[in-house]
N, C-alpha and C positions, 0 to 999 in steps of 0.2 A: 839792239839787240837784229838779226838781219831777218827779219821774215819768219822764224822758225817760230814755232807753237813753246816749246822746249828749251832750255840752253843747251847746248851739244855735249856737255860731259855730265847734264843732269842734277849737276850744283850749280850753284852760283853766290856771288856776291851782295847782288843789288836786288834778290829780294824774288825775280821774277816765278822762279822755279815753288816757292814756297804760295804767291799768291795763284798757277792755276791748281795748285794742290788742294787750296782752301773752294776752287772754284770746281772742282771734279768731284770733290766732295757736297757739295752744293746741289748738282747735276744727280748724283745717287740720292741724295736725301729728298730732293721733288718726286724723283721719277719713283722711287720708292714709296714715299708718302701716298702720293696718288693711289697707287695702286690699292696698298693698304684700307684707304679710306672708301674706296669704290666696295672693297671685301669685306669690310663691316660695315659699310651701308647696307648694303644687302642683305649680311644676317640680321641686321639690327631691325631695319625701317622696310625692307624692300620686300618684293613678293616671290624673288628667285635669288635665296631657298626662301628668306623670310627665316623667324627666329623659330616659326613651330618646322617648316622643311629641314632646318639645321639641327634642331635639336631631335627631330625623327633621325635623321642621319647619324647622329654620335650615338642615340638608343641603339640602333643596327648595327653597329661596328663596335659597341661595348665601352663607351666612353664613359667612366664612373659621372655619376650625377651629369647626367645630359643637360637638362635646364639650365643649372648654374655655369656650366663648361659652356653652353651655346653664349648666354649672355655676357660671359667672362669674355671668351674668343671677340667676339662681337664688338665689344665694348674697348677693348686691347687695339683692338685693328684700325677701328675708326679711330677714337679719340688718341690711340696711338699714330698713325699717319699724319694726322696733326701735328702734333707735337712733333715728330720726325721732320716735316717740310721746314718747320718755326726752328728746329735744332734745341728744343727743350726737352731735358731728361732724356739726354740721347742713350746715354749709359745705362739707364734705367729701361727705356721701352726697348730698345733695338735687342738686348738678348730674350726679352718674352716675346717677342716678334720672331724671333730665332727659334724660340722652343715651339713657337705655335706651327712654323715652318716642318720642322722635323716631326713631329707628331701628324702634320696632313700627310707629308711623305711616306711616313713608315703601317701609317694604320690606313691610307684611303690609296694616294698614286702609286707607289710602290715602287715603279719602274720608270727611266726614263723612255721614253721624251715625252711622258704624262707627266712624270715631275718636273720639266723642267724649270715653270716658273716659280715652284716650290725651293729647288734647288739655288737657284740667282736668287732669290729672297732671302734665304737661307746666309747665303755668302755675302751679299749686300748687309745685313743683319750684322753678321758676326764682324767686316770690316767696320762698320761706324760704331758698333761696341769696342774695339779697339784703338780707332781713331779720334774717337768724338766727334762732334756738329763741325769745324773745323771755324775759322773766323766768319763766316757768314749767314751768323744765325743769331736768334734775339737775346739767348743766352750769352754768348759771347760779347754782344752789342753792350747787352745792361752792366756787365762786369768791367768790360772796359770804360764805359762812362761812369763808372763809381769808380775805378781804379784812378781815373786821370782829375775828376772831382776830390778823391783822398789826397792825390799829390799835388794838386793847385792850391787845397787847404793847408798841408804841410808844407808848402813853401812859402805860401804868404803868414804862416805863421814865424817860420825862423827869419822872415826880414823885420817882422816888428818888435 
């Protein structure tokens, strides 16, 4: 490789493009996860807006079951952000976060540039829903460890 980050053709036989793809997904997951952790923390445990303030806002804009919705959104954002960073349940959590961002944009922000962050987080959520977490995730690490353990036990059984 000649000092460039990606192969000139965009594809390669030696795996560098896949490695860059997986690093890119990790960067997206970490950035998105940090933002959602802070947003969820502010709703669940913080003073700005806090669960009462967020519930009041949901009540004012006409969201059904505002107390339940406030806790649900806070929990999904906080624990979903942690799961996204770790690469756990990405294809379950990311669509839920995408839905939250659509609702936030449509009901509160309504325009750009006010809804820039919501639009960006929606796009990242959809991308992670489509791609999954990539190779650098706990889920992938655990499944690879199990697969190699199974492969080793299969090969040792065939030798005996």
